[in-house]
C-alpha positions as a Python dict, from the first residue, in 0.01 Angstrom:
ca = {
    (1, 'M'): (0, 0, 0),
    (2, 'K'): (358, -139, 4),
    (3, 'T'): (472, -416, 228),
    (4, 'A'): (829, -475, 327),
    (5, 'S'): (845, -848, 314),
    (6, 'V'): (1148, -1074, 293),
    (7, 'G'): (1093, -1362, 45),
    (8, 'Y'): (1366, -1617, 146),
    (9, 'Q'): (1657, -1662, 377),
    (10, 'C'): (1913, -1933, 393),
    (11, 'P'): (1966, -2021, 766),
    (12, 'E'): (2258, -2250, 662),
    (13, 'C'): (2456, -1959, 518),
    (14, 'V'): (2428, -1778, 843),
    (15, 'H'): (2548, -2061, 1049),
    (16, 'E'): (2835, -2136, 807),
    (17, 'G'): (2953, -1778, 839),
    (18, 'A'): (2950, -1794, 1206),
    (19, 'R'): (3124, -2128, 1221),
    (20, 'A'): (3403, -2006, 992),
    (21, 'A'): (3468, -1692, 1186),
    (22, 'P'): (3776, -1737, 1414),
    (23, 'V'): (3734, -1684, 1781),
    (24, 'M'): (3984, -1413, 1891),
    (25, 'S'): (3935, -1427, 2266),
    (26, 'A'): (3778, -1601, 2557),
    (27, 'R'): (3519, -1305, 2575),
    (28, 'Q'): (3426, -1374, 2206),
    (29, 'A'): (3393, -1747, 2276),
    (30, 'L'): (3154, -1677, 2551),
    (31, 'R'): (2955, -1437, 2328),
    (32, 'Q'): (2931, -1699, 2061),
    (33, 'G'): (2723, -1902, 2300),
    (34, 'S'): (2510, -1628, 2434),
    (35, 'T'): (2128, -1614, 2398),
    (36, 'P'): (2006, -1371, 2136),
    (37, 'Y'): (1778, -1184, 2368),
    (38, 'L'): (1759, -882, 2151),
    (39, 'T'): (1641, -1084, 1854),
    (40, 'Y'): (1368, -1247, 2063),
    (41, 'G'): (1273, -906, 2198),
    (42, 'L'): (1229, -769, 1838),
    (43, 'M'): (1036, -1069, 1749),
    (44, 'V'): (800, -1032, 2057),
    (45, 'G'): (761, -663, 1975),
    (46, 'N'): (653, -730, 1616),
    (47, 'V'): (408, -996, 1714),
    (48, 'A'): (264, -789, 2003),
    (49, 'I'): (201, -501, 1772),
    (50, 'F'): (35, -722, 1520),
    (51, 'V'): (-201, -865, 1784),
    (52, 'I'): (-282, -506, 1908),
    (53, 'S'): (-352, -393, 1564),
    (54, 'Y'): (-567, -693, 1494),
    (55, 'A'): (-771, -640, 1817),
    (56, 'L'): (-822, -266, 1757),
    (57, 'N'): (-916, -309, 1400),
    (58, 'R'): (-1152, -596, 1477),
    (59, 'Q'): (-1068, -756, 1138),
    (60, 'T'): (-1249, -1068, 1027),
    (61, 'S'): (-929, -1221, 897),
    (62, 'L'): (-559, -1210, 971),
    (63, 'S'): (-473, -1023, 663),
    (64, 'G'): (-512, -664, 543),
    (65, 'L'): (-469, -331, 710),
    (66, 'G'): (-714, -129, 927),
    (67, 'Q'): (-741, 221, 1050),
    (68, 'F'): (-499, 152, 1330),
    (69, 'D'): (-242, 39, 1088),
    (70, 'F'): (-294, 342, 861),
    (71, 'D'): (-243, 573, 1167),
    (72, 'Y'): (105, 428, 1236),
    (73, 'A'): (228, 306, 899),
    (74, 'L'): (514, 479, 719),
    (75, 'I'): (348, 745, 495),
    (76, 'P'): (605, 1002, 384),
    (77, 'P'): (391, 1306, 352),
    (78, 'F'): (263, 1256, 710),
    (79, 'V'): (635, 1212, 825),
    (80, 'G'): (705, 1540, 661),
    (81, 'D'): (406, 1701, 838),
    (82, 'G'): (568, 1611, 1181),
    (83, 'E'): (458, 1254, 1243),
    (84, 'W'): (812, 1126, 1275),
    (85, 'Y'): (718, 840, 1483),
    (86, 'R'): (599, 660, 1170),
    (87, 'I'): (961, 588, 1076),
    (88, 'L'): (974, 348, 1374),
    (89, 'T'): (611, 226, 1408),
    (90, 'G'): (588, 136, 1047),
    (91, 'A'): (866, -106, 1086),
    (92, 'F'): (679, -291, 1356),
    (93, 'M'): (355, -332, 1166),
    (94, 'H'): (257, -599, 913),
    (95, 'A'): (-4, -651, 651),
    (96, 'G'): (-108, -995, 772),
    (97, 'L'): (-16, -1308, 936),
    (98, 'L'): (186, -1450, 641),
    (99, 'H'): (370, -1121, 608),
    (100, 'L'): (454, -1129, 989),
    (101, 'G'): (551, -1488, 973),
    (102, 'M'): (791, -1463, 691),
    (103, 'N'): (966, -1162, 833),
    (104, 'M'): (987, -1319, 1189),
    (105, 'F'): (1136, -1641, 1048),
    (106, 'V'): (1404, -1451, 861),
    (107, 'L'): (1479, -1234, 1169),
    (108, 'W'): (1519, -1540, 1391),
    (109, 'S'): (1726, -1726, 1124),
    (110, 'I'): (1982, -1440, 1096),
    (111, 'G'): (1961, -1278, 1433),
    (112, 'S'): (1993, -1596, 1642),
    (113, 'V'): (2345, -1645, 1496),
    (114, 'L'): (2466, -1288, 1407),
    (115, 'E'): (2367, -1132, 1737),
    (116, 'P'): (2587, -1378, 1955),
    (117, 'A'): (2859, -1340, 1696),
    (118, 'I'): (2894, -960, 1687),
    (119, 'G'): (2741, -876, 2029),
    (120, 'R'): (2392, -744, 2137),
    (121, 'W'): (2491, -377, 2114),
    (122, 'R'): (2632, -392, 1754),
    (123, 'F'): (2346, -605, 1640),
    (124, 'G'): (2101, -362, 1778),
    (125, 'L'): (2277, -55, 1638),
    (126, 'G'): (2298, -217, 1291),
    (127, 'Y'): (1928, -303, 1300),
    (128, 'A'): (1827, 42, 1412),
    (129, 'V'): (2038, 226, 1144),
    (130, 'S'): (1907, -25, 879),
    (131, 'L'): (1551, 50, 994),
    (132, 'V'): (1611, 422, 929),
    (133, 'G'): (1795, 341, 601),
    (134, 'G'): (1481, 156, 488),
    (135, 'A'): (1266, 448, 572),
    (136, 'L'): (1495, 675, 376),
    (137, 'G'): (1462, 441, 77),
    (138, 'V'): (1085, 459, 103),
    (139, 'V'): (1081, 827, 105),
    (140, 'L'): (1327, 862, -183),
    (141, 'L'): (1116, 626, -407),
    (142, 'Y'): (777, 732, -276),
    (143, 'S'): (479, 729, -507),
    (144, 'P'): (158, 929, -410),
    (145, 'G'): (-92, 729, -214),
    (146, 'E'): (147, 452, -94),
    (147, 'Y'): (209, 346, 265),
    (148, 'T'): (460, 104, 382),
    (149, 'V'): (456, -145, 673),
    (150, 'G'): (701, -432, 771),
    (151, 'A'): (1032, -518, 948),
    (152, 'S'): (1228, -615, 633),
    (153, 'G'): (1391, -286, 561),
    (154, 'A'): (1586, -348, 888),
    (155, 'I'): (1611, -717, 812),
    (156, 'F'): (1765, -652, 474),
    (157, 'G'): (2014, -433, 663),
    (158, 'T'): (2115, -738, 872),
    (159, 'F'): (2197, -916, 536),
    (160, 'G'): (2441, -639, 463),
    (161, 'L'): (2566, -638, 817),
    (162, 'L'): (2642, -1022, 797),
    (163, 'A'): (2807, -985, 457),
    (164, 'M'): (3049, -732, 583),
    (165, 'Y'): (3117, -932, 895),
    (166, 'Q'): (3195, -1228, 693),
    (167, 'L'): (3429, -1023, 456),
    (168, 'S'): (3613, -887, 763),
    (169, 'R'): (3681, -1253, 871),
    (170, 'G'): (3802, -1359, 523),
    (171, 'I'): (3486, -1529, 428),
    (172, 'N'): (3349, -1485, 72),
    (173, 'P'): (2970, -1403, 111),
    (174, 'M'): (2903, -1564, -222),
    (175, 'Q'): (3053, -1882, -96),
    (176, 'S'): (2887, -1876, 240),
    (177, 'G'): (2543, -1832, 77),
    (178, 'I'): (2436, -1489, 207),
    (179, 'G'): (2532, -1324, -126),
    (180, 'A'): (2295, -1563, -315),
    (181, 'T'): (2026, -1506, -52),
    (182, 'V'): (2059, -1127, -107),
    (183, 'I'): (2035, -1165, -491),
    (184, 'L'): (1737, -1388, -467),
    (185, 'N'): (1556, -1163, -225),
    (186, 'L'): (1622, -863, -459),
    (187, 'L'): (1480, -1048, -764),
    (188, 'I'): (1169, -1110, -560),
    (189, 'T'): (1156, -750, -443),
    (190, 'F'): (1156, -627, -811),
    (191, 'A'): (949, -913, -948),
    (192, 'I'): (649, -910, -714),
    (193, 'P'): (417, -611, -705),
    (194, 'G'): (340, -453, -362),
    (195, 'I'): (680, -505, -223),
    (196, 'S'): (867, -200, -96),
    (197, 'V'): (1160, -170, -328),
    (198, 'G'): (1283, 153, -158),
    (199, 'G'): (1253, -7, 187),
    (200, 'H'): (1453, -315, 84),
    (201, 'L'): (1730, -129, -106),
    (202, 'G'): (1768, 147, 162),
    (203, 'G'): (1793, -101, 448),
    (204, 'L'): (2043, -315, 252),
    (205, 'V'): (2265, -33, 145),
    (206, 'V'): (2272, 133, 494),
    (207, 'G'): (2318, -195, 671),
    (208, 'A'): (2609, -281, 450),
    (209, 'I'): (2768, 59, 512),
    (210, 'A'): (2715, 18, 886),
    (211, 'G'): (2885, -322, 865),
    (212, 'A'): (3176, -201, 671),
    (213, 'V'): (3236, 74, 927),
    (214, 'M'): (3206, -162, 1214),
    (215, 'F'): (3415, -459, 1081),
    (216, 'V'): (3603, -386, 760),
    (217, 'G'): (3961, -261, 756),
    (218, 'P'): (4267, -289, 984),
    (219, 'R'): (4192, -356, 1350),
    (220, 'S'): (4416, -384, 1649),
    (221, 'E'): (4443, -750, 1744),
    (222, 'D'): (4727, -710, 1993),
    (223, 'H'): (4557, -776, 2328),
    (224, 'R'): (4840, -578, 2502),
    (225, 'M'): (4687, -274, 2351),
    (226, 'V'): (4347, -302, 2500),
    (227, 'K'): (4280, 66, 2536),
    (228, 'Q'): (4365, 132, 2177),
    (229, 'A'): (4138, -155, 2057),
    (230, 'L'): (3853, -32, 2273),
    (231, 'A'): (3901, 320, 2149),
    (232, 'E'): (3888, 201, 1786),
    (233, 'R'): (3572, 8, 1848),
    (234, 'V'): (3404, 309, 2023),
    (235, 'G'): (3495, 528, 1733),
    (236, 'R'): (3363, 289, 1474),
    (237, 'D'): (3044, 245, 1658),
    (238, 'A'): (3008, 633, 1704),
    (239, 'L'): (3044, 678, 1327),
    (240, 'V'): (2757, 429, 1274),
    (241, 'V'): (2547, 629, 1508),
    (242, 'V'): (2634, 949, 1299),
    (243, 'I'): (2535, 762, 986),
    (244, 'G'): (2204, 674, 1144),
    (245, 'I'): (2133, 1034, 1245),
    (246, 'A'): (2226, 1161, 900),
    (247, 'C'): (1974, 911, 748),
    (248, 'L'): (1714, 1021, 982),
    (249, 'V'): (1758, 1385, 907),
    (250, 'L'): (1771, 1298, 535),
    (251, 'T'): (1440, 1108, 569),
    (252, 'I'): (1258, 1386, 748),
    (253, 'T'): (1406, 1652, 509),
    (254, 'Q'): (1302, 1462, 196),
    (255, 'A'): (951, 1378, 344),
    (256, 'Q'): (902, 1763, 403),
    (257, 'A'): (1006, 1819, 42),
    (258, 'L'): (713, 1595, -62),
    (259, 'I'): (458, 1847, 82),
    (260, 'G'): (623, 2146, -52),
}
């Protein structure tokens, strides 16, 4: 069994990146102070699924996995056999209270600042695409008999999303702290047995790609050209959607290849 667990996150680096980002408009200024409802919703969803799995499994402790978890965990051959829902459900299941707590702390640390900074839609889009990217990584590095649970494939994607957002605002991710956070988490990923290397790497890479598409490169900052700026934003977001769909198709195709 593989868990996708984030080992450490530096809340200060997230806040520093957000503080350093220039406010380009009154709309962005309002968004900076908005409540990260999507982040809270994701946290509630993860906790609710954990409570449900604990109740249905009737476990004697708040650790370990039972039959309910096995039925919905990310198991690549089962995905290849048509159980595509595991790509989503596996990312909302956790192997114990500590596993859940660590992931939810990191999700809150980064989401409570990144979501208001980039907007609810883009945060959700980046999270969803990273979730699929994490599943793709799991399938590509699959070993027989393994199954994966945990939200940190998507959470690693938000690391990449934040790094690209900072780069687009002229902030060095290594100076802000997010770069060091990623490196430390990758070291933990490779050093500790049982952590999903594929889930973490897949989520991080796809999240970074999504962030680069959304934020990096020339953008129209002339407020007199509102339609052009809006069209550019829609185009960038649409391309991220295409990337997510491509990752989903690749995940299913590769999973089918595992069962011949």
